[in-house]
C-alpha positions in Angstrom: -9.0 -28.0 -10.6 -7.6 -26.8 -7.3 -9.7 -25.1 -4.7 -9.8 -21.4 -5.0 -10.8 -19.5 -1.8 -12.8 -16.3 -1.9 -10.3 -14.3 0.1 -6.6 -14.2 0.4 -4.2 -13.0 3.1 -2.8 -9.5 2.7 1.0 -9.8 1.9 3.3 -8.0 4.4 6.1 -6.7 2.3 9.6 -6.3 3.5 10.5 -2.7 4.4 12.5 -2.2 1.2 9.9 -3.7 -1.0 7.0 -1.7 0.5 9.1 1.4 0.3 9.6 0.8 -3.4 5.9 0.5 -4.0 5.2 3.8 -2.3 8.0 5.6 -4.1 7.5 4.4 -7.6 4.2 2.6 -7.9 6.0 -0.2 -9.7 6.8 -3.8 -9.0 9.5 -4.3 -6.4 12.8 -6.0 -7.3 12.7 -7.8 -3.9 12.3 -11.5 -4.5 8.8 -12.8 -3.9 10.1 -15.4 -1.5 11.1 -12.5 0.9 7.5 -11.6 1.4 5.3 -13.2 4.0 1.5 -13.5 3.9 -0.2 -11.2 6.5 -3.8 -12.2 7.3 -6.6 -9.9 8.3 -10.2 -10.4 9.1 -13.1 -9.4 6.9 -11.9 -7.3 4.0 -13.7 -4.0 3.4 -13.3 -1.5 0.6 -13.0 2.1 1.8 -14.1 4.7 -0.7 -13.6 7.5 1.8 -10.4 9.5 1.2 -7.9 10.2 3.9 -8.8 13.9 3.9 -12.5 13.2 3.9 -12.2 10.9 6.9 -10.3 13.5 8.8 -13.1 16.0 8.0 -15.7 13.6 9.2 -13.8 13.1 12.5 -13.4 16.9 12.9 -17.2 17.4 12.4 -17.9 15.2 15.4 -21.3 14.2 14.2 -20.4 10.9 12.5 -19.8 8.0 14.9 -19.1 5.7 12.0 -16.0 7.8 11.2 -14.4 6.6 14.4 -15.1 3.0 13.5 -13.5 3.5 10.1 -10.5 5.2 11.8 -10.1 2.3 14.1 -10.3 -0.1 11.1 -7.8 1.9 9.1 -5.2 2.8 11.7 -5.7 0.3 14.6 -3.3 -2.3 13.1 -0.7 0.3 12.3 -0.7 1.5 15.9 -0.6 -2.0 17.3 2.3 -3.0 15.1 4.2 0.1 16.0 3.6 -0.4 19.7 4.5 -4.1 19.9 8.3 -3.7 19.4 8.4 -1.3 22.3 8.1 -4.2 24.7 4.3 -4.1 25.1 2.0 -7.2 25.2 -1.0 -7.6 22.9 -3.4 -6.3 25.5 -1.1 -3.3 26.2 -1.0 -2.6 22.4 -4.8 -2.6 22.3 -4.9 -0.2 25.2 -2.5 2.1 23.3 -4.9 2.1 20.4 -7.8 3.0 22.7 -5.7 5.8 24.3 -4.8 7.2 20.9 -8.5 7.2 19.8 -9.4 8.9 23.1 -6.8 11.6 22.6 -8.0 12.2 19.1 -11.6 12.5 20.2 -10.6 15.4 22.4 -8.3 17.0 19.7 -10.3 16.5 16.5 -13.4 18.6 16.9 -12.8 21.7 14.8 -9.6 20.2 13.4 -8.7 21.5 10.0 -6.3 19.4 8.0 -3.6 21.4 6.2 -0.8 19.3 4.8 1.3 22.5 4.4 1.4 22.7 8.2 2.4 19.1 8.7 1.2 15.6 7.7 -1.4 13.8 9.7 0.9 10.8 10.0 3.4 12.8 11.9 0.7 14.1 14.2 -0.6 10.5 14.7 3.0 9.3 15.4 3.4 11.9 18.2 0.1 10.9 19.8 0.9 7.2 19.5 4.4 7.6 21.1 2.9 9.5 24.0 0.3 6.7 24.5 3.1 4.0 24.2 5.3 5.6 26.9 2.4 6.3 29.2 1.6 2.6 29.1 5.2 1.6 29.5 5.7 3.9 32.5 2.5 2.7 34.1 3.6 -0.9 33.8 6.7 0.0 35.7 4.7 1.8 38.3 5.9 5.2 37.2 3.4 7.9 36.4 5.7 11.0 36.3 4.1 13.0 33.4 7.3 15.1 32.9 9.4 12.0 32.4 6.8 10.6 30.0 6.8 13.8 28.0 10.6 13.9 27.8 10.9 10.3 26.7 8.2 10.7 24.1 9.7 13.9 22.8 13.1 12.3 22.4 11.5 9.3 20.6 9.8 11.7 18.2 13.2 12.9 16.9 14.9 9.5 16.9 15.8 8.3 13.4 15.4 4.6 14.2 11.9 5.2 15.7 11.0 7.3 12.6 12.1 4.6 10.3 10.0 2.1 12.2 7.0 4.3 11.9 7.5 4.9 8.2 7.8 1.2 7.6 4.5 0.6 9.4 2.9 3.4 7.5 4.0 1.8 4.2 2.4 -1.5 5.4 -0.8 0.5 6.2 -0.9 1.8 2.6 -0.5 -1.8 1.4 -3.4 -3.0 3.5 -5.6 -0.3 2.2 -4.7 -1.1 -1.4 -5.3 -4.8 -0.9 -8.8 -4.1 0.2 -9.5 -2.7 -3.2 -7.7 -5.6 -4.9 -10.1 -7.9 -3.0 -13.0 -6.1 -4.6 -11.6 -5.7 -8.1 -10.0 -9.1 -8.9 -11.6 -12.5 -9.0 -10.7 -15.3 -6.6 -8.5 -17.2 -9.2 -6.3 -14.2 -9.9 -5.9 -13.4 -6.2 -5.0 -17.0 -5.4 -2.5 -17.0 -8.2 -1.0 -13.8 -7.0 -0.8 -15.1 -3.4 0.8 -18.3 -4.2 3.2 -17.2 -7.0 4.0 -13.5 -6.2 3.7 -13.5 -2.4 4.6 -17.0 -1.3 7.2 -17.5 -4.1 5.7 -20.6 -5.5 6.6 -22.1 -8.9 4.5 -20.7 -11.7 3.9 -24.2 -13.3 2.9 -25.7 -9.9 0.7 -22.7 -9.1 -1.1 -23.1 -12.5 -1.6 -26.8 -12.1 -2.9 -26.4 -8.5 -5.4 -23.7 -9.4 -6.4 -25.1 -12.8 -5.0 -22.1 -14.7 -2.6 -21.7 -17.5 0.9 -20.5 -16.7 0.2 -17.4 -18.8 -2.8 -16.7 -16.6 -0.6 -16.9 -13.5 1.9 -14.5 -15.0 -0.8 -12.1 -16.0 -2.5 -12.2 -12.6 0.8 -11.3 -10.9 1.5 -8.5 -13.4 -2.0 -7.0 -13.3 -2.3 -7.0 -9.5 1.2 -5.6 -9.0 0.4 -2.8 -11.4 -2.9 -2.0 -9.7 -1.3 -2.1 -6.3 1.3 0.5 -7.5 -1.5 2.7 -8.8 -3.6 2.5 -5.7 -0.7 3.2 -3.3 0.5 6.1 -5.4 -3.0 7.6 -5.3 -3.2 7.0 -1.5 0.2 8.8 -1.0 -1.0 11.7 -3.1 -4.3 11.9 -1.2 -2.4 11.9 2.1 -0.8 15.2 1.2 
């Protein structure tokens, strides 16, 4: 029997594939070979809903809420900042600047999806942090120029699509944490090698000591569960 590890990388879906998940909650038609594995560190299962986390941040009396926020959104912000020409250390600074801005804005914050989604609010704060860092690296600190550049980016269709793509990947990462907790190591390994890496079903089965039918079922069950989880997350988001 092949070696089955306890954890698997989180797949990073292509934009079209990730978008299909968030829209329909069903398996993408994008070939599995188009997906690349995306590793993360220790996998945690968050039971706190999006709205509940925002309420905890607003309360200001729960330091653990900021740790959870960082764990949830840090990678989203870094991935969004990186294509803007920032180095890894700069991207981390952007995350810290976003958290700092939110610590000032969140006390007393009341989340009302009817007035605008949190992801749009977070995008605006993130863009301001990105352009502050970019201007600083060029030795420019004119706040008016930073505000104008960030405001223009907020309405740029290409920037918006990039943010939405990263937001879909965020949803996938959140869902994969639940998959890690709900499915056994053999099923996850079969899904990783067959559905994500595009391996041959027969070779995957032989390598893992499973039947081909088990490989097929692992892919089907995990894809179905991913769709359900992401659909629920999107609904929870408001």
